[in-house]
C-alpha positions in Angstrom: 59.1 74.2 61.4 57.6 76.9 59.2 54.0 77.2 60.5 51.3 79.4 58.8 47.9 79.7 60.3 45.2 80.8 57.9 42.2 81.7 60.0 39.5 84.1 60.9 39.9 86.6 63.7 36.6 85.6 65.3 37.0 81.9 64.9 37.3 80.0 68.2 39.2 77.1 66.6 41.7 79.6 65.1 42.3 81.1 68.5 42.9 77.6 70.0 45.4 76.8 67.2 47.3 80.0 67.9 47.3 79.2 71.6 48.6 75.6 70.8 51.7 76.9 69.0 52.2 79.9 71.4 52.1 77.6 74.5 54.8 75.4 72.9 57.1 78.3 71.9 56.6 77.5 68.2 56.8 80.6 66.0 54.0 80.9 63.4 52.7 83.4 60.9 48.9 84.3 61.2 47.1 85.2 58.0 43.5 86.6 58.3 42.0 84.6 55.5 38.8 86.6 55.6 40.6 89.8 55.0 43.6 88.6 52.8 42.5 85.3 51.3 44.9 82.8 50.0 47.1 82.9 46.9 46.3 80.3 44.2 49.6 78.6 45.0 48.9 78.3 48.7 45.3 77.1 48.0 46.6 74.4 45.6 49.3 73.3 48.1 46.8 73.0 50.9 44.2 71.3 48.7 46.8 68.7 47.7 47.9 68.1 51.3 44.4 67.7 52.7 42.9 65.6 49.9 40.8 68.0 47.8 39.0 71.3 47.9 35.9 69.7 49.4 37.7 69.4 52.7 38.4 73.1 52.7 34.7 74.1 52.4 32.9 75.2 55.6 29.5 73.6 55.2 28.3 75.5 58.2 29.3 78.9 56.8 27.1 82.0 57.3 26.6 82.7 53.6 24.0 80.1 52.8 23.4 81.6 49.3 27.0 81.2 48.3 27.2 77.7 49.8 24.1 76.8 47.7 25.7 78.3 44.6 28.8 76.2 45.1 26.7 73.0 45.3 25.0 73.7 42.0 27.7 75.2 39.7 29.8 73.1 37.4 32.6 71.0 39.1 35.4 73.0 37.5 33.9 76.3 38.8 33.5 75.2 42.4 37.2 75.4 43.3 37.6 78.8 41.7 34.5 80.1 43.6 35.9 78.9 46.9 39.2 80.6 46.2 37.4 83.9 45.4 35.4 83.7 48.6 37.7 82.9 51.5 35.0 83.4 54.0 33.7 79.9 53.0 37.0 78.3 54.0 36.9 76.1 57.1 39.4 77.4 59.6 42.0 77.2 60.9 44.1 76.0 58.0 47.5 75.2 59.4 50.5 74.7 57.0 53.9 73.4 57.7 55.7 73.3 54.3 53.9 70.8 52.1 51.9 69.4 55.1 48.6 71.0 56.0 45.5 70.4 58.2 42.0 71.9 58.2 40.3 72.5 61.6 41.7 72.1 65.1 44.2 69.1 64.8 46.6 69.1 67.7 47.4 65.4 67.4 48.7 65.9 63.8 50.6 69.1 64.8 52.3 67.2 67.6 53.8 64.8 65.1 55.2 67.7 63.1 57.2 68.9 66.1 58.5 65.4 67.0 60.5 65.0 63.8 
């Protein structure tokens, strides 16, 4: 397994995801998405794996102005705006090659380690 955890350092679910993999002895790479963001390729891969950029948007984010802007700009600009503002991403985003999850999903991660 090649696990990457895109998360925020102060996110409770991100800490739980890290603990999940650490407790099982599974190596992972942590990327502070608030600080470093995601590359366009990573974003596209995760978007395809989870079923669209809408699943990556944190509707409960602190930046209400930016959330409102995303709701009202043109559809083709929404994805780009989300990529430019990683603090609006719902975390943790956990990648395992072409597979990915958004949020705390231990049931899905368990199936990855069983194969």
